[in-house]
C-alpha positions, -999 to +999 in steps of 0.1 A: -001-001-004+028+020+005+044+029-029+066+058-028+068+097-009+061+126-032+063+160-009+038+178-034+034+215-027+001+225-047-010+257-064-019+284-044-053+289-049-061+249-054-093+246-037-102+213-012-133+205-029-144+180-002-170+187+026-158+169+057-192+172+079-210+147+066-177+130+072-162+109+098-133+130+111-114+121+143-089+143+170-059+120+175-072+117+212-103+105+194-085+082+168-060+067+197-091+056+217-116+046+185-084+020+177-081+010+215-118-002+213-116-017+181-087-039+195-107-045+229-132-063+204-106-081+181-107-054+147-091-026+134-103-005+111-111-009+073-131-043+057-102-069+057-108-082+093-078-110+083-055-119+116-023-104+098-045-067+096-052-068+131-016-082+143-008-049+123-025-033+142-019-041+177+018-034+168+010-004+159+000+010+187+028+000+203+044+018+185+028+052+186+027+048+221+063+050+218+066+078+197+038+093+223+067+093+247+097+105+232+092+123+205+114+154+208+110+186+183+142+208+174+143+243+191+138+259+152+110+233+142+093+244+176+097+284+165+085+277+131+054+259+139+042+289+168+043+316+140+022+294+113-009+306+105-042+289+108-050+257+094-059+224+092-038+191+091-065+163+077-048+125+074-056+101+056-047+069+075-060+034+086-049+016+119-033-013+101-006+013+088+028+007+102+038+041+080+012+065+098+020+045+134+057+062+130+044+089+119+007+105+130+024+109+168+051+133+155+026+153+133-001+153+165+035+168+188+034+192+156+003+205+159-001+207+199+026+235+193-003+259+179-038+263+183-038+274+151-031+242+141-059+218+136-053+180+129-081+154+119-076+121+111-105+103+085-103+067+076-085+061+040-110+036+030-142+056+039-127+085+021-112+072-013-125+099-034-098+122-015-073+099-014-077+097-053-071+129-059-041+128-034-022+099-050+016+090-047+028+074-079-008+063-085-009+041-053-038+049-023-005+055-003-012+063+033-006+085+061-014+112+034-019+147+050-033+176+031-026+208+048-060+231+045-061+269+052-093+293+069-097+302+027-103+260+019-072+264+001-044+238-004-011+246+011+005+215+007+002+177+010+029+152+025+033+113+023+032+088+028+068+083+046+097+105+048+122+101+018+148+088+040+126+060+044+115+058+008+150+055-008+152+027+015+120+007+007+132+013-031+170-002-030+151-031-006+122-035-036+150-036-064+167-059-052+139-077-043+143-081-006+115-077+021+113-044+034+091-035+061+114-046+090+145-023+076+123+006+072+111+004+108+149-005+122+157+035+103+125+049+120+138+040+150+171+050+144+162+084+132+146+095+151+119+114+139+142+139+125+135+133+087+104+143+089+111+173+110+131+186+082+108+182+058+080+197+076+107+225+084+112+226+043+068+229+037+063+253+064+092+278+056+081+278+021+048+289+036+062+317+046+088+329+017 
């Protein structure tokens, strides 16, 4: 599901044409509570309720708990975030997605620094019309973040993973090797440095 990353800077004045009022959206806290309730019933998000998907979700909850405790943002990023204009960060996601578990807690830490940044999570498979507008190399890769300003204009989109991790995926795929375990090890070594650097670039472009 995770094909590749492309940090996509959208044209100014590109409107986000989808209405969210009639869709299920979650704060980060509500999303985590929803996953916990599903896991208590032996379930995950989406239609695929296979044992594998449920196991992925269980593992992802552990990952998110760890990042919630350990994520440390750089001082430069903190300063930039605290001066960021009002915007919504809409994240398309599913509970079984490993890249989301590695990145969503970091995105939440960023959003928490500024009340002008509203983080909302929606489930990809319930919102295929939206994800199909924000494909990555033709795939419905997640997580996918869409930043929308108060005029409903798209500022940028990001996802599904930092470039460093994507390069590792491409390298291992070309060699015909499994990549999931190696990529998750890379996330652990990286300590959220890559995603922070990429958001420094994205947010700086807003003020340039």
